[in-house]
C-alpha positions, 0 to 999 in steps of 0.5 A, a space after each residue: 344958299 349951298 355950296 353947290 349953288 354958289 360954285 355953279 353960279 360962279 361956273 355960269 358967269 365965268 362961262 357966260 364971260 368967256 362966251 362974250 369974249 370968244 364971240 368978240 374975238 371971231 372975225 366977221 363973216 360978212 363980204 360987205 356991200 362992195 363985194 355984193 355990188 361988184 359980184 366979186 368973190 373974196 375966198 382965199 386960201 384960208 377960207 377954202 382950208 379953214 379946218 385948222 385956222 384960228 377962227 375954226 378954233 374959236 368956233 369950237 371953243 364957243 360951241 364947247 362953252 355954250 354946251 357947258 353953260 347949257 349943261 350947268 344951267 339945267 343942272 342948277 335949275 334940277 338941283 334947286 328944284 330938289 331942295 
């Protein structure tokens, strides 16, 4: 095992754990059965203006970590095929 494989494996492990943690930190986007039955709408000020909220930041971070995970996985497979 080369140093590059070890480093990329550790990077994959770290990004995988971060993706799981960040996903668990996000709030659920379901309105619930009460809203579905009564037909009420639970939009708030933060729901309408969610450009800079915590949820939006976590969503962006999840996308970034998933992209890093995908790129590192492809890179590891290319390196493994070359050697």
